[in-house]
C-alpha positions in Angstrom: 0.0 0.0 0.0 1.4 3.4 -1.0 1.7 6.3 1.5 -1.1 8.2 -0.2 -3.4 5.2 -0.1 -2.6 4.6 3.6 -3.3 8.3 4.2 -6.7 8.0 2.7 -7.5 4.9 4.7 -6.2 6.5 7.9 -8.3 9.6 7.3 -11.4 7.5 6.9 -10.8 5.6 10.0 -10.1 8.7 12.0 -13.2 10.4 10.7 -15.3 7.4 11.6 -13.8 7.4 15.1 -14.6 11.1 15.5 -18.1 11.0 14.2 -19.2 7.6 15.5 -18.8 5.6 12.3 -19.0 1.9 12.1 -16.3 -0.7 11.9 -14.0 0.1 9.1 -11.9 -3.0 8.5 -8.2 -2.9 8.9 -7.3 -5.3 6.1 -10.6 -6.9 5.0 -12.8 -9.3 6.8 -11.4 -12.5 5.2 -7.8 -11.3 5.7 -8.5 -10.5 9.4 -10.1 -13.9 9.9 -6.9 -15.5 8.7 -4.8 -13.1 10.8 -6.7 -14.0 13.9 -6.4 -17.7 13.3 -2.7 -17.5 12.5 -1.8 -15.2 15.4 -3.5 -17.7 17.8 -1.3 -20.4 16.4 1.7 -18.2 16.7 0.9 -17.3 20.3 0.7 -21.0 21.1 4.1 -21.5 19.5 5.7 -18.7 21.4 3.9 -19.3 24.7 2.5 -15.8 24.9 0.6 -15.3 28.1 2.1 -18.3 30.0 4.4 -16.0 32.0 2.5 -12.8 32.6 5.0 -11.5 35.3 5.8 -7.9 34.9 8.6 -6.4 37.0 7.6 -3.7 39.5 9.3 -0.5 38.3 7.2 2.2 40.0 9.0 4.7 42.1 11.5 7.6 42.0 14.4 7.8 39.6 17.2 10.3 39.5 17.4 10.9 43.2 20.9 12.4 42.7 19.1 15.4 41.1 16.9 16.1 44.1 16.6 19.7 45.2 14.8 20.7 48.4 11.2 21.9 47.8 11.3 21.0 44.1 8.8 18.3 43.3 9.8 15.5 40.9 8.4 15.3 37.4 5.6 12.8 37.2 5.6 10.2 34.4 2.8 7.7 33.9 2.8 4.7 31.5 -0.5 3.5 30.1 -1.3 0.8 27.5 -0.7 -2.9 27.1 2.1 -5.4 27.8 4.6 -3.3 25.9 4.0 -0.3 28.2 4.0 -2.5 31.2 7.3 -4.2 30.3 6.2 -7.8 30.1 8.9 -10.2 28.9 11.9 -9.0 30.9 12.9 -10.0 34.4 14.3 -6.8 36.0 12.5 -3.5 36.7 15.3 -1.5 35.2 14.8 -3.2 31.8 11.2 -2.0 31.4 10.4 0.9 29.1 9.0 2.9 32.0 12.1 2.6 34.0 14.3 3.4 31.0 12.2 6.5 30.1 12.1 7.7 33.7 15.9 7.4 34.1 16.6 9.1 30.7 14.1 11.9 31.5 15.7 12.5 34.9 19.1 12.8 33.3 18.0 15.2 30.6 15.9 17.3 33.0 18.4 17.0 35.9 15.4 16.5 38.1 14.0 13.4 39.8 11.2 11.6 38.0 8.3 9.8 39.8 7.2 6.8 37.7 3.7 5.2 37.8 2.6 2.4 35.6 -1.1 1.7 35.1 -0.7 -0.4 31.9 -2.3 -3.8 31.7 -0.8 -6.8 29.7 -3.4 -7.9 27.2 -5.2 -4.6 27.2 -7.0 -3.2 24.1 -7.7 0.4 23.6 -11.1 0.3 25.4 -9.2 -0.3 28.7 -7.7 3.2 28.4 -10.8 4.6 30.0 -10.1 2.7 33.2 -6.4 3.5 33.0 -7.0 7.2 32.6 -9.4 7.2 35.5 -6.6 5.7 37.7 -4.1 8.2 36.4 -6.3 11.2 37.2 -7.9 9.9 40.4 -5.9 12.4 42.5 -6.3 15.9 41.1 -3.2 17.2 43.0 -1.0 14.6 41.3 -1.8 15.2 37.6 1.2 13.8 35.6 3.5 16.1 33.7 3.8 13.5 30.9 1.9 10.4 30.0 3.3 7.7 27.6 0.8 5.4 26.0 1.7 2.2 24.0 -1.3 0.4 22.6 -2.7 -1.2 19.5 -1.3 -4.7 18.9 -4.1 -6.5 20.8 -6.6 -4.4 18.9 -5.4 -5.9 15.7 -5.2 -9.5 16.9 -8.6 -9.3 18.5 -10.2 -7.6 15.5 -11.4 -4.5 17.3 -12.8 -2.2 14.7 -10.2 0.5 13.9 -12.7 3.3 14.4 -13.5 2.1 17.9 -9.8 1.6 18.7 -8.9 5.1 17.6 -12.0 6.6 19.3 -10.9 5.2 22.7 -7.4 6.4 22.2 -8.4 9.9 21.1 -10.7 10.2 24.1 -7.9 9.1 26.5 -5.6 11.7 25.0 -8.2 14.4 25.2 -8.9 13.7 28.9 -5.2 13.7 29.8 -4.5 16.9 27.9 -7.6 18.6 29.4 -6.2 17.7 32.9 -2.9 19.4 32.0 -0.7 16.4 31.1 1.5 16.2 28.0 0.9 13.0 26.0 3.1 10.9 23.8 1.7 7.8 22.1 3.9 4.9 20.8 1.6 3.7 18.0 0.8 0.1 17.1 4.0 -1.9 16.5 4.6 -3.9 13.3 3.2 -7.4 14.0 4.7 -8.6 10.8 8.0 -8.9 12.7 6.9 -11.7 15.1 9.2 -14.5 14.3 6.9 -17.5 14.2 4.5 -15.6 11.9 4.8 -16.8 8.3 3.7 -15.4 4.9 1.1 -14.4 3.9 0.3 -13.5 7.5 3.4 -11.3 7.8 2.2 -9.1 5.0 -1.4 -9.0 6.3 -0.2 -8.2 9.9 2.2 -5.5 8.6 -0.6 -3.9 6.6 -3.1 -4.0 9.5 -0.6 -2.7 11.9 0.4 0.3 9.8 -3.2 1.2 9.0 -4.0 1.3 12.7 -0.8 3.2 13.5 -1.5 5.9 10.9 -5.1 6.3 12.1 -3.9 6.4 15.7 -1.6 9.3 14.8 -4.4 11.4 13.3 -6.6 10.8 16.3 -3.8 11.7 18.8 -2.5 14.7 17.0 -6.0 16.2 16.6 -6.3 16.0 20.4 -3.0 17.8 21.1 -0.8 14.8 21.7 2.4 13.6 19.9 3.1 10.2 18.4 6.2 8.1 17.8 5.9 5.2 15.4 7.2 2.0 17.0 7.0 0.1 13.8 9.7 -2.5 13.5 12.0 -0.5 15.9 15.3 -1.1 14.1 14.1 -1.7 10.5 16.3 -4.4 8.9 18.2 -5.1 12.1 14.9 -6.1 13.8 14.2 -8.9 11.3 17.8 -9.9 11.0 18.3 -10.3 14.8 14.9 -11.4 16.2 16.5 -13.6 18.9 18.3 -10.5 20.2 15.4 -8.1 20.1 12.6 -10.3 21.2 12.3 -11.8 24.7 12.4 -15.5 25.6 8.9 -16.0 24.4 9.7 -14.6 20.9 6.6 -12.4 21.2 7.4 -9.6 23.7 10.5 -7.5 23.2 13.7 -8.3 25.0 15.6 -5.9 27.2 17.5 -4.7 24.1 14.2 -4.3 22.2 12.6 -2.3 25.0 15.7 -0.1 25.3 15.5 0.6 21.5 11.9 1.6 21.8 12.5 3.7 24.9 15.3 5.6 23.2 13.1 6.3 20.2 10.4 7.7 22.4 12.6 9.6 24.9 13.4 12.6 22.6 9.7 13.2 22.0 9.0 13.0 25.7 11.7 15.6 26.4 10.5 17.8 23.5 6.9 17.7 24.8 8.2 19.0 28.2 10.3 21.7 26.6 13.6 20.0 27.5 15.0 19.3 24.1 17.3 21.8 22.3 15.3 24.4 20.3 17.4 23.8 17.2 16.4 20.1 17.3 12.8 21.0 16.9 13.3 22.8 13.6 12.6 20.5 10.6 15.7 19.3 8.9 15.2 18.9 5.1 18.2 16.6 4.8 16.3 14.1 7.0 13.0 14.6 5.0 11.4 16.4 7.9 8.8 19.1 7.4 5.2 20.2 7.6 2.6 18.0 6.0 -1.2 17.5 6.1 -1.7 15.4 9.2 -3.0 12.3 7.3 0.0 12.2 5.0 2.4 12.7 7.9 0.6 9.9 9.7 1.0 7.5 6.8 4.7 8.3 6.3 5.4 7.9 10.0 3.7 4.5 10.0 6.2 3.3 7.4 9.3 4.3 9.4 10.0 3.4 13.0 10.9 6.2 15.4 9.2 9.0 13.4 7.5 11.7 15.4 4.4 13.6 14.5 3.1 16.6 16.4 0.4 19.2 15.7 1.6 22.3 13.8 -1.2 24.2 12.1 -4.8 23.5 13.3 -6.4 24.2 9.9 -5.5 24.8 6.3 -6.6 24.2 2.7 -6.2 20.4 3.3 -7.2 20.4 6.9 -4.9 20.2 9.9 -1.1 20.1 9.3 1.5 18.4 11.4 5.3 18.5 11.9 7.0 15.2 10.9 10.4 14.7 12.6 12.9 11.9 12.1 15.0 12.4 15.2 18.5 11.0 15.1 18.6 7.6 16.7 21.5 5.4 17.6 21.7 1.8 18.6 21.9 1.6 22.3 23.5 -0.8 24.8 21.2 -1.8 27.6 22.2 -0.1 30.8 19.8 -0.4 33.6 18.8 2.6 35.7 19.9 3.1 39.2 17.8 1.3 41.8 14.3 2.6 42.3 13.5 4.6 45.4 10.0 3.6 46.4 7.4 6.3 46.4 6.5 7.9 49.7 
């Protein structure tokens, strides 16, 4: 599917989500029936769900930056098993811990991490997660990171419904005063046991949803980062390294790669990134585009950021597409967590 075709599909899905439309298919009913059957088989092969343990990573990071009478930044993770950190054994290997540690280093300020993500969650669980996040009005997060979408695809949730729940969650968090960054639906075509033609179908469905998610999030004032295949060709060439022991959830290295792709956008949302880095760089094919086109292009390239730019124009809202520089990271676990008081 071309970028322009993906943009049209994403625009239709987002419009259906906004105006209460019906279930626009992700990749066709017959294709999705095959996708569901094959993913169930793949899950049995990899043992997904047999070890649901998620390390407890909540607490305070960057205590060395503590200053009397200055509160820590508050970071909340929402979403599914990817946001929770399922598949690794130590708290410091989860994306929340990695993001909290990285944010503390950039801000030179402690970061209080809370994680309300639920393994196995689909986007309709975000209503519950947002309620938990905003339960205490005096503790509204500074930044929320949402990672969701894979289970929506494998469970055949209509794309319009999926995007509607996500957009509503972003709107509620933004209205409360939190910045929001969404890691869009990952590329399910990279799951190792999945064979053709499922790989192609899974990739198509994942990218369609990721593009539609981007439109819904940006229109509500959030930012997105495409998780995609994380490392492009390296991800497919080294699945044993980037997937965890179950070959379904990311390994520590995979989570670190995802976290380092999201961290610059988290920092930019909080005004902590250098100003010159926020200007579009033509040499990296960055710039201002209609939001649907920016969403489609981002869905095709992992680590691409999309943020609102111009609320209206001849072709509707425009967005800024950024391809922030990324480098392959070595997994280094954050300092031990200081439990919340």
